C-alpha positions in Angstrom: -30.0 142.0 35.2 -33.7 142.0 35.5 -34.3 138.3 36.0 -33.6 136.1 39.0 -33.1 132.5 37.9 -33.9 129.8 40.4 -33.0 126.1 39.9 -35.3 123.1 40.4 -33.7 119.7 40.8 -36.6 117.2 40.6 -37.7 113.9 39.1 -39.6 114.8 36.0 -39.3 111.2 34.7 -39.3 107.9 36.5 -41.4 106.6 39.4 -41.2 109.7 41.6 -42.2 112.1 38.8 -45.7 111.7 40.2 -44.5 114.0 42.9 -41.9 116.0 41.0 -44.1 117.2 38.2 -46.9 118.7 40.3 -44.5 120.2 42.8 -42.5 121.8 40.0 -45.8 123.1 38.4 -46.6 124.6 41.8 -43.3 126.5 41.8 -44.0 127.8 38.3 -47.6 128.9 39.2 -46.3 130.7 42.3 -43.5 132.6 40.5 -45.9 133.4 37.6 -48.1 135.1 40.1 -45.1 137.0 41.6 -44.1 138.1 38.1 -47.6 139.3 37.3 -47.4 141.6 40.3 -44.1 143.1 39.1 -41.7 140.5 40.3 -39.4 140.5 43.4 -39.2 144.0 44.9 -41.5 145.1 42.0 -38.7 144.9 39.4 -37.1 141.5 39.2 -38.8 138.7 37.2 -38.3 135.2 38.4 -37.4 132.4 36.0 -37.5 128.7 37.1 -34.8 126.6 35.4 -35.7 122.8 35.7 -33.5 119.7 35.6 -34.7 116.1 35.7 -33.0 114.1 38.4 -35.0 111.0 38.0 -34.8 110.8 41.9 -31.2 109.5 41.5 -28.6 111.1 43.8 -25.7 110.8 41.3 -27.9 112.3 38.5 -28.9 115.1 41.0 -25.3 116.0 41.5 -24.7 116.0 37.7 -27.8 118.3 37.1 -26.7 120.5 40.0 -23.3 121.0 38.4 -25.0 121.7 35.0 -27.3 124.4 36.5 -25.2 126.0 39.3 -23.7 128.8 37.2 -27.1 129.6 35.6 -29.1 130.2 38.9 -28.7 132.2 42.1 -30.3 129.5 44.3 -32.4 126.3 44.2 -36.0 126.7 45.0 -36.5 122.9 45.0 -34.3 119.8 45.4 -36.7 116.9 45.7 -35.8 114.0 47.9 -33.8 113.2 51.0 -31.1 111.2 49.3 -30.7 113.6 46.4 -30.5 116.5 48.8 -27.8 114.7 50.8 -25.9 114.1 47.6 -25.8 117.8 46.6 -25.2 119.1 50.1 -21.4 119.1 49.9 -21.6 121.0 46.6 -24.0 123.6 48.0 -21.6 124.2 50.9 -18.6 124.4 48.6 -20.4 126.8 46.2 -22.0 128.8 49.1 -25.4 128.2 47.5 -28.7 127.9 49.2 -31.5 125.4 48.4 -35.0 124.7 49.6 -35.2 120.9 49.9 -38.4 119.2 49.0 -37.4 116.9 51.8 -38.4 117.2 55.4 -35.7 115.1 57.1 -34.6 116.6 60.4 -31.1 117.0 59.2 -32.3 119.9 57.0 -32.9 122.2 60.0 -29.2 122.1 61.0 -27.7 122.7 57.5 -26.8 126.4 56.8 -27.2 125.9 53.0 -30.7 124.5 53.3 -33.9 126.4 53.8 -36.4 123.9 55.2 -40.0 124.5 54.2 -41.9 122.3 56.6 -41.8 120.1 59.8 -39.4 117.2 59.7 -40.7 113.7 58.8 -39.5 112.5 62.3 -41.8 115.1 64.0 -44.7 114.3 61.6 -44.5 110.6 62.6 -44.2 111.4 66.3 -47.2 113.7 66.1 -49.3 111.2 64.2 -48.5 108.4 66.6 -49.1 110.7 69.6 -52.6 111.3 68.2 -53.1 107.6 67.5 -52.1 106.5 71.0 -53.7 109.3 73.0 -56.8 110.3 70.9 -57.7 107.5 68.5 -57.7 104.3 70.7 -54.2 103.2 69.9 -53.1 102.8 73.5 -51.6 99.3 74.0 -51.7 98.4 70.3 -48.8 97.3 68.2 -47.6 99.3 65.2 -46.1 98.0 62.0 -44.3 100.2 59.5 -43.7 99.9 55.7 -40.9 102.2 54.6 -38.9 103.1 51.6 -35.3 101.6 51.8 -33.4 104.9 51.9 -32.8 108.1 53.9 -36.4 109.2 53.4 -37.9 106.0 54.8 -35.4 105.9 57.6 -36.3 109.5 58.7 -39.9 108.5 59.3 -38.9 105.3 61.0 -36.7 107.4 63.4 -39.8 109.3 64.4 -41.8 106.0 64.9 -39.1 104.5 67.1 -38.8 107.7 69.2 -42.6 107.7 69.6 -42.6 104.0 70.6 -40.1 104.6 73.3 -41.9 107.7 74.7 -45.5 106.6 74.2 -45.0 103.0 75.2 -46.1 101.0 72.2 -44.3 98.2 70.3 -43.2 98.4 66.7 -44.0 94.8 65.8 -42.6 94.7 62.3 -40.9 97.0 59.8 -40.9 96.1 56.1 -38.8 97.9 53.5 -39.2 98.3 49.8 -36.6 99.6 47.3 -37.2 102.9 45.5 -38.8 102.2 42.1 -40.1 98.8 43.0 -43.4 98.4 41.0 -44.7 95.3 42.9 -45.3 96.9 46.3 
């Protein structure tokens, strides 16, 4: 064929659509630019095929199964928990995906193509700066995290930094995904 179809599994509705919609639009703009230059290798146009996951792991698996035979890879799977949910399917189907999740587990998975530094490392770097450059030495830190794998990933970085940099995590509060009164 003359078209490379790439899947996007992302929340286009629900509380996380505020991230999914612009991220997906970014994918579309990028591949439109690639296509205007002649496509991949100057001859293959790219088509993005979207599916709304609503940021729900079970729905992500359903949408993955609906799209997997229509695409060659997934250019976006948004969310840590949704990515974890489809990971066994990706391995079984020998398919690759670029997760819009930066949990450290992504760097060890052969079917995932990480696109940025892990949340854990981001938290460590931010707290290293706070303690060593921004007058945070000797101060307590509190965290407010989402109650899922995404929130836990950042918390892992905070706890690692606390141990290495010598500060106390005084309190951690969690909220449930989709809670409107946060």
